[in-house]
C-alpha positions, 0 to 999 in steps of 0.5 A: 452487558453487551461487549462490542468488539471489532469484526473478525479480520479487522483491527483497531489501530490506535496511537501510538501504533498509528504513528507508523501508519501516518509515516507510511502514508506520508512517505507514499504521498511524498513519493507520489508528488516526486513521481508525478502521481495525483491523488485519487479518491474512489468509492468504497463500493462499486457495482459488482460487475466492475470487479466480476468483469474486471478482476475476472469471474474465474479468480479466487477473489471473485468466486470466494472473497468478495463482500457482495450484497444487495442494497435497498434499491435492489442493486448488487454492490461489492466492497472494493477488493482492489483499486485498479478496476475502480480507477479504470471505471472512474476514468471511463466515466470521466471520458477516458484518457486522452494522453497519459494519466498518473494516479495514486490511491490509498485506502482500505480494501475488503476480502472475505478470507480466513484471517491469519498473519498477513491476511485481514478481511479489511486491509490497506493498500497504496496504489499507483496507476500509469495509464495511456502508454504501452512503453516499457519505461512506464513499467520500469517507473512503476516498479521503481516506485514500489522499490523506492517506497520499500527502501524508504520505509526501511524494508531493504532486504527484498527480492523483486520477482519479475516475469512476463505472461505475454499478450493474449494472442501469444498465449494461444499455443501456450494455452494448448500446451498447458492444458495438455500438461494439466489433463495428464495430471488431472487426478493429482490436481486440486478441485479448483485447479481441475475446474480451471483447466479449460476456463483459465489454465494459466491460473493453476500456476498460481495455485499454492495447493498445486505447487508440486504438481505444476513444478515442471509445467511449461511457463508463459515466458517461454512462449512470448511473441516478438513484441512481448519479448522485446517489451520484457527485454526493455523492462529488464534493461531499464531496471538494470540501468537503475541498479534495481536487482531482480530475479526471473520467476517464470511461474509468477502470474499474479492473482487477477485476470486482467494482467498481460505482459509484465508482472512482478512482486516484492518479497522480503527475504526475512518475512514468513507468512501465508502471504509473503509478498508485500506488494506487486503489480503488472500491465493491464492493456485490455482492462479498459475494453473489458469495462466498456472503454476505449482501448487504453494501455496501463500498468500499476502496482499495489503495496500491502501496507499491513504486510509491510508493517508486519515484515518490518517487525517492531517499529522504532518509536519516534516522538509524537510531539516536538514539545509540550508547553507547561504553565508554571503558574495559573497566571502563565496559562495565557502566555503558554497558550499563545506560545503553543499557537505560535509554534503550531503556526510555525509547523511544529507539533506541540500541545499543553494541558486543557486546564490549570494543573500542578506542574508535576501533573503537567510533566507527567502528561508531557511524558505520556504525550510522547513529546521530545521536550517540555517547555516551561513558561514561568518566571523567566517569561518576563525576561524573554526566556523559557526553561526547556527539558529533554524528556528522554535525557532529563537535560535542562537549559534556558532558551530565549523565546525567539529561539525556541522554534529553532531549538525544537527543530535542532 
């Protein structure tokens, strides 16, 4: 008999493990509302050129990692490896951005690579994009969002690594300098780095295989023009004003070609994996034009939800339900079902059995459900009371029916 398993590089996330993921989304969604980012729903796949042009044909993502296939209509489509290019495509299709746009996105991404700790072929990201402004205050806000999210999730020992790679025109002199540096060390470079010297030399700084070779290479932050330099200074001042600590990482360039000016990553100090960053982002002022739109500046970030979970380690269990309703007698089921419905309508998380069962069996089901308390509807009901039991401590007491909602919330 055939036994089916999840595809390599994917994971099944089932209760109770999924409780943490539910919380991860709720924290993200709450922050989006507080910061003014509207939720955006995007297709799981796009025309391949959206990513080939947007992300950059010379990146590892496009060259090696995209899930690309030809559909029945003969079109080349790709499962999304990231969200920003899709978001920009959607905005161009809708007519462009007239003033400012602040959008958020949550969902799975797909990259074909060797599965390992912190690297799945299907992984999950929370993204925000602040589009329509070149102000450094937008960069600061987006960086702050990611910082606050990690803090709220309990990942507090994090290093914010910050850099600026300047504007395209700033990089002309730098390009010549870095190319000369790399050509002098050609034989020591990896084949990928050798190939990129002429097409995209700055990407070699991001190559882990060539880390030692480029350790003393010239860096983009030393070649910023006046405008990019002032922009970077303002970003640093904004972070200082918010008491968000950071370190300058002069070799940080990020893995996608559309970035300019500010780039950053969040790296937990206690997390050791092939990919130690749990999120990052940058400014992408030229991406709209690359995808056929009008010049529109933007800045955004992606948070790696899988990696955040790994960096946090074991997740503290929280009650899956506020209460589990138990009918002491078959004749009490109608009242128990009504109480369940009323408490759910009040916003509480409650459940009960699907059919008459002995009280002992109902208590066992209550334990398995992860409920904080069991509420017994029995003889006390006629007197307007229920018996409640804290399932963790075993403490029992009687509570008035009209007070049970407040008791569960306390």
